[in-house]
C-alpha positions as CSV (number, residue, x, y, z in Angstrom):
1,I,0.1,-113.7,138.8
2,D,-3.6,-113.1,139.6
3,I,-6.0,-114.5,137.0
4,F,-9.5,-113.0,136.4
5,S,-12.2,-114.5,134.3
6,G,-14.6,-112.1,132.6
7,Y,-17.6,-112.1,130.3
8,G,-18.9,-110.1,127.4
9,M,-19.7,-110.2,123.7
10,S,-19.3,-108.1,120.6
11,E,-22.5,-106.4,121.2
12,T,-21.4,-105.3,124.6
13,C,-18.1,-103.8,123.6
14,P,-17.2,-106.2,125.3
15,V,-16.9,-106.5,129.2
16,L,-20.0,-107.1,131.4
17,T,-18.6,-109.0,134.4
18,I,-15.4,-109.8,136.2
19,A,-14.8,-112.8,138.5
20,H,-12.7,-111.2,141.3
21,V,-11.8,-113.1,144.5
22,P,-12.7,-110.9,147.5
23,D,-10.3,-110.0,150.2
24,E,-11.5,-112.8,152.5
25,D,-9.9,-115.9,154.0
26,L,-11.0,-118.4,151.5
27,S,-9.7,-121.9,150.9
28,E,-8.1,-122.8,147.6
29,D,-11.2,-124.7,146.5
30,E,-13.4,-121.7,147.3
31,Q,-11.2,-119.5,145.3
32,V,-11.3,-121.8,142.3
33,E,-15.1,-121.9,142.5
34,I,-15.3,-118.1,142.3
35,R,-12.7,-117.8,139.5
36,C,-14.7,-120.4,137.4
37,K,-17.8,-118.3,137.6
38,T,-18.7,-115.6,135.0
39,G,-18.3,-113.0,137.8
40,R,-20.1,-109.9,139.1
41,P,-21.3,-107.0,137.0
42,I,-18.8,-104.2,136.7
43,P,-19.9,-100.6,137.5
44,L,-22.6,-99.1,135.3
45,V,-23.8,-102.5,134.2
46,D,-27.4,-103.3,135.0
47,L,-27.5,-107.1,134.6
48,R,-30.5,-109.3,135.2
49,V,-31.2,-113.0,134.9
50,V,-34.8,-113.3,133.7
51,D,-37.4,-115.9,132.7
52,E,-39.4,-115.9,129.4
53,E,-41.8,-113.2,130.9
54,L,-38.8,-111.0,131.6
55,E,-39.3,-111.5,135.3
56,E,-36.1,-111.8,137.3
57,V,-35.4,-115.3,138.7
58,P,-34.4,-115.9,142.3
59,R,-30.7,-115.3,143.2
60,D,-30.3,-118.7,144.7
61,G,-27.4,-120.2,142.6
62,D,-29.8,-122.6,141.0
63,S,-32.7,-120.9,139.2
64,V,-31.7,-120.2,135.5
65,G,-32.8,-117.7,133.1
66,E,-31.4,-115.5,130.2
67,I,-28.9,-112.8,130.9
68,V,-30.2,-109.3,129.9
69,V,-28.2,-106.1,130.3
70,R,-28.2,-102.3,130.1
71,A,-25.0,-100.2,130.0
72,P,-24.0,-96.9,128.4
73,W,-21.7,-98.6,125.9
74,L,-23.9,-101.3,124.4
75,T,-24.6,-101.6,120.7
76,Q,-27.9,-100.0,119.6
77,G,-28.6,-102.6,117.0
78,Y,-27.5,-104.5,113.8
79,L,-26.7,-102.6,110.6
80,K,-29.6,-102.6,108.2
81,D,-31.4,-105.2,110.3
82,Q,-34.3,-103.6,112.1
83,R,-36.1,-106.8,112.9
84,N,-33.2,-108.5,114.7
85,S,-32.3,-105.2,116.4
86,E,-35.8,-105.1,117.9
87,V,-35.4,-108.8,119.0
88,L,-32.0,-107.9,120.5
89,W,-33.6,-105.1,122.6
90,R,-36.9,-106.7,123.6
91,G,-38.2,-105.2,126.8
92,S,-35.6,-102.4,126.7
93,Y,-32.8,-104.7,127.7
94,L,-30.1,-106.2,125.4
95,H,-30.7,-110.0,125.3
96,T,-27.4,-111.9,125.3
97,G,-28.8,-115.3,124.5
98,D,-26.8,-116.8,127.4
99,V,-28.4,-118.8,130.1
100,A,-27.1,-118.5,133.7
101,H,-27.9,-118.5,137.4
102,R,-26.8,-116.0,140.1
103,N,-26.2,-116.5,143.8
104,K,-26.8,-114.3,146.8
105,Q,-23.3,-112.8,146.5
106,N,-24.3,-111.6,143.0
107,Y,-21.9,-114.0,141.2
108,V,-23.2,-115.1,137.8
109,K,-22.4,-118.4,136.2
110,I,-23.3,-119.2,132.6
111,T,-24.6,-122.7,132.0
112,D,-25.8,-122.7,128.3
113,R,-27.0,-120.8,125.3
114,I,-30.7,-120.1,125.2
115,K,-31.0,-121.7,121.8
116,D,-29.5,-124.9,123.2
117,V,-31.5,-125.1,126.3
118,I,-34.3,-127.7,126.3
119,K,-37.5,-126.5,127.6
120,I,-39.4,-129.4,129.1
121,G,-42.8,-128.5,130.6
122,G,-41.6,-125.0,131.6
123,E,-38.3,-126.2,133.1
124,W,-35.1,-125.2,131.4
125,I,-32.6,-128.1,131.1
126,S,-29.0,-127.5,130.1
127,S,-28.0,-129.5,127.0
128,L,-24.4,-129.1,128.1
129,E,-25.0,-130.8,131.4
130,I,-26.6,-133.8,129.8
131,E,-23.7,-134.0,127.3
132,D,-21.2,-133.9,130.2
133,L,-23.0,-136.8,131.9
134,I,-23.0,-138.9,128.8
135,C,-19.4,-138.2,127.9
136,A,-18.3,-139.3,131.4
137,L,-18.9,-142.9,130.3
138,P,-15.9,-144.7,128.9
139,G,-16.5,-145.7,125.3
140,V,-18.2,-142.4,124.3
141,A,-16.2,-140.5,121.7
142,E,-18.5,-137.5,121.6
143,A,-22.1,-136.5,122.2
144,A,-24.5,-133.7,121.3
145,V,-27.9,-133.1,122.9
146,I,-30.6,-131.1,121.1
147,G,-34.2,-130.4,121.7
148,L,-36.9,-131.7,119.4
149,P,-40.6,-130.5,119.4
150,D,-42.9,-132.5,121.6
151,D,-46.7,-132.2,121.7
152,K,-47.0,-132.9,125.5
153,W,-43.9,-131.3,127.0
154,G,-43.0,-128.6,124.4
155,E,-39.6,-130.1,123.8
156,K,-37.8,-133.3,124.5
157,P,-34.1,-134.1,124.4
158,L,-32.4,-136.1,121.7
159,A,-28.8,-137.3,122.5
160,L,-26.6,-138.1,119.5
161,V,-23.8,-140.3,120.7
162,V,-20.8,-141.5,118.8
163,K,-19.1,-144.6,120.2
164,K,-15.4,-145.0,120.2
165,V,-14.0,-147.6,117.8
166,D,-14.5,-151.1,119.2
167,A,-16.3,-149.8,122.3
168,D,-18.8,-152.2,123.9
169,L,-21.6,-149.6,124.5
170,N,-25.3,-149.6,124.1
171,E,-28.3,-147.5,125.4
172,K,-29.0,-149.8,128.4
173,G,-25.4,-149.6,129.6
174,L,-25.3,-145.9,129.3
175,L,-28.6,-145.4,131.3
176,Q,-27.4,-147.8,134.0
177,H,-24.1,-145.9,134.3
178,R,-25.9,-142.6,134.9
179,S,-28.8,-144.0,137.0
180,D,-27.5,-142.1,140.0
181,A,-27.6,-138.7,138.2
182,A,-30.3,-136.1,138.6
183,M,-30.4,-135.8,134.8
184,Y,-31.2,-139.5,134.3
185,R,-34.8,-138.9,133.5
186,Y,-33.9,-136.6,130.7
187,I,-31.4,-139.0,129.2
188,R,-33.9,-141.9,129.2
189,G,-35.5,-142.2,125.8
190,A,-33.3,-139.5,124.3
191,L,-30.4,-141.6,123.1
192,K,-29.5,-142.2,119.4
193,M,-26.4,-144.4,119.3
194,G,-24.2,-144.5,116.3
195,S,-20.8,-146.1,115.6
196,D,-18.0,-143.8,114.6
197,T,-17.9,-143.0,110.9
198,N,-15.1,-142.1,108.6
199,A,-16.4,-138.5,108.3
200,T,-13.7,-136.0,109.1
201,Y,-14.3,-132.9,111.3
202,E,-12.1,-129.9,111.7
203,A,-12.8,-127.0,114.1
204,L,-12.1,-123.6,112.5
205,W,-12.5,-119.8,113.2
206,P,-13.8,-117.6,110.3
207,E,-11.3,-114.8,109.5
208,G,-13.5,-112.0,108.3
209,Y,-16.5,-111.0,106.2
210,A,-16.0,-111.5,102.5
211,M,-18.2,-108.6,101.5
212,I,-19.2,-105.4,103.3
213,G,-22.8,-105.5,104.5
214,N,-23.2,-109.3,103.9
215,F,-22.9,-111.0,107.3
216,Q,-23.6,-114.5,105.8
217,Q,-20.3,-114.9,103.9
218,L,-16.9,-115.2,105.6
219,W,-13.4,-116.3,104.6
220,L,-12.2,-119.5,106.1
221,D,-8.5,-119.3,105.1
222,S,-7.5,-121.5,108.2
223,F,-9.0,-124.5,106.4
224,K,-5.7,-126.0,105.4
225,N,-7.1,-129.2,104.0
226,F,-9.5,-127.4,101.7
227,N,-10.1,-129.1,98.3
228,S,-11.5,-126.5,95.8
229,A,-13.3,-129.3,93.8
230,K,-15.5,-130.1,96.8
231,N,-18.2,-128.5,99.0
232,Y,-18.2,-129.0,102.7
233,G,-20.9,-128.9,105.4
234,V,-20.6,-126.5,108.4
235,I,-21.9,-127.4,111.9
236,R,-22.2,-125.1,114.9
237,D,-23.6,-126.2,118.3
238,G,-24.7,-129.5,116.7
239,Y,-26.8,-127.8,113.9
240,A,-26.2,-127.5,110.2
241,V,-25.5,-123.8,109.6
242,G,-23.8,-123.5,106.3
243,I,-21.4,-124.8,103.6
244,V,-17.9,-124.1,102.4
245,V,-17.3,-123.5,98.7
246,E,-14.4,-122.3,96.6
247,K,-14.3,-118.6,95.6
248,D,-11.2,-116.9,94.1
249,L,-9.3,-120.1,95.0
250,R,-10.1,-119.5,98.7
251,P,-12.5,-121.3,101.0
252,L,-15.6,-119.3,101.5
253,L,-18.1,-120.0,104.4
254,I,-21.7,-119.3,103.2
255,L,-24.1,-119.4,106.2
256,A,-27.6,-120.9,105.9
257,G,-29.3,-117.6,105.7
258,D,-27.6,-116.7,102.4
259,P,-29.5,-117.5,99.1
260,E,-26.2,-119.1,97.8
261,C,-26.3,-121.7,100.5
262,T,-28.0,-124.9,99.4
263,F,-27.8,-128.5,100.6
264,A,-30.0,-131.6,100.6
265,V,-32.5,-132.3,103.4
266,Y,-35.3,-134.6,104.5
267,I,-38.5,-133.1,106.1
268,G,-40.7,-134.7,108.7
269,E,-41.7,-138.3,109.3
270,V,-42.4,-138.8,105.6
271,R,-38.8,-137.8,104.9
272,A,-39.8,-135.5,102.0
273,P,-36.6,-134.9,100.0
274,G,-35.6,-131.4,98.9
275,I,-32.9,-128.8,98.6
276,A,-32.8,-126.2,101.3
277,T,-32.0,-122.7,100.1
278,G,-31.2,-119.7,102.4
279,M,-33.6,-116.8,102.8
280,D,-32.5,-114.7,105.7
281,E,-30.5,-115.0,108.9
282,R,-33.2,-117.2,110.5
283,H,-34.9,-119.0,107.6
284,M,-34.4,-121.3,104.7
285,V,-36.9,-122.6,102.1
286,V,-37.4,-126.0,100.4
287,K,-39.2,-125.6,97.0
288,Y,-41.0,-127.9,94.6
289,I,-42.0,-130.7,97.1
290,P,-44.7,-132.9,95.7
291,Q,-48.1,-132.1,97.3
292,W,-48.9,-135.7,98.0
293,L,-46.2,-135.7,100.7
294,K,-48.0,-134.5,103.8
295,L,-46.0,-131.9,105.7
296,K,-47.1,-130.0,108.8
297,K,-45.9,-127.1,111.0
298,G,-43.3,-128.2,113.4
299,D,-41.8,-131.0,111.2
300,T,-38.1,-131.5,111.8
301,V,-35.7,-130.9,109.0
302,L,-32.5,-132.9,108.8
303,T,-29.7,-133.2,106.4
304,S,-30.1,-136.1,104.0
305,G,-26.5,-136.6,103.0
306,L,-27.5,-137.3,99.4
307,D,-25.4,-134.4,98.1
308,K,-22.2,-135.6,100.0
309,I,-22.0,-132.2,101.7
310,F,-23.2,-133.3,105.2
311,P,-23.6,-136.7,106.8
312,P,-27.2,-137.7,107.1
313,G,-29.3,-136.7,110.2
314,I,-27.7,-133.3,111.2
315,P,-30.6,-131.1,112.5
316,V,-31.3,-128.0,110.4
317,G,-34.6,-126.5,111.7
318,R,-38.3,-126.9,111.8
319,V,-41.1,-126.1,109.4
320,V,-42.9,-122.9,110.3
321,S,-45.3,-122.8,107.3
322,T,-46.0,-124.3,103.9
323,Q,-47.2,-122.8,100.6
324,K,-49.1,-124.9,98.1
325,M,-48.6,-124.4,94.3
326,Q,-49.8,-126.2,91.3
327,G,-48.8,-129.8,92.0
328,F,-46.1,-128.7,94.4
329,Q,-45.5,-127.1,97.8
330,N,-42.8,-125.0,99.5
331,A,-41.7,-125.5,103.1
332,Y,-40.4,-122.5,105.0
333,I,-37.9,-123.5,107.7
334,E,-36.8,-121.7,110.9
335,L,-33.2,-122.5,111.6
336,Y,-32.1,-124.1,114.8
337,G,-28.5,-122.8,114.5
338,D,-27.3,-119.2,115.0
339,T,-26.0,-117.7,111.8
340,L,-25.5,-114.2,113.1
341,H,-22.6,-114.9,115.4
342,P,-20.3,-117.3,113.6
343,D,-17.4,-118.0,115.9
344,L,-16.0,-121.6,116.2
345,V,-17.5,-123.9,113.5
346,W,-17.0,-127.5,112.6
347,V,-16.3,-128.2,108.9
348,V,-17.3,-131.8,108.0
349,S,-16.3,-133.9,105.0
350,P,-18.5,-137.0,104.8
351,D,-16.5,-138.6,101.9
352,K,-16.6,-142.2,103.3
353,T,-19.9,-141.8,105.1
354,S,-22.7,-143.8,103.6
355,T,-26.0,-142.0,103.2
356,E,-29.3,-143.2,104.6
357,S,-31.2,-145.7,102.6
358,D,-35.0,-145.3,101.9
359,S,-35.8,-148.6,103.4
């Protein structure tokens, strides 16, 4: 049996590359290395790996950029969504959102999603690579690395680490363990350790859209432990992206861009409390925040856990603008998570998780 790995997405219908081992005398390790790559573009696919200026990066097997493509069979856009269709085809290439590098033999290897890449002083750092380094340490149950805004570097990494029960682990020990790694400088100062909680997580795949034309509501019938009397939080790639509620006695996933999606948040260093409500696929709004709470553009928005939907501290997005009203203000939030391509999601139930105190 000959096994091939390939790459594509719904918008590319679907195949772009195939990892085929050439007819050469290669060792088993060399063959495995090729099979684990994303592959070479198939005929009629114009694939490039580009930087933020749409300039192609060197084919050295190290320089990373976003995969953009052209081919006769690609989708032309999203139904009734002109704005995101223009973003998808920026520069006359379809933007996949995948970060990769390519070697001299034209083999592509995906390393991350562009929304998860941390851009530090112009350098793209893979969040997945940092997570792999952290998870290599005994005592780590799970880890997620995200990028936070930074005035000096543009972004800085934040590592959220859950220890195994009874594990003897602290930040110093983790840093010493990885002191030989090239990523060490990005892990330093990025750790946020937390002991394991009693929150439960379940990985699920949405089954299909609940309503024609609404891409923000999907059925989640695979959620076997669903309790119709409760609402649940939904996490994708480490970000809060929606909730699960009951509809017609079935679990319904409502993504964060839908006006029916609401959950409790804190905003910025002042931890301004509020209820985030969906606006569109990329934005939410928090209304009726007292004006005396000073908010600013770029403030991070996190779940507060006060509504028992999410545990506290899950990243939601950042403030892009505020609107002052009589005695109140509204904060408009750009979401970190991707609500347009809901594949595997984590449903969380924080029943036994204590919320943050105000102290």
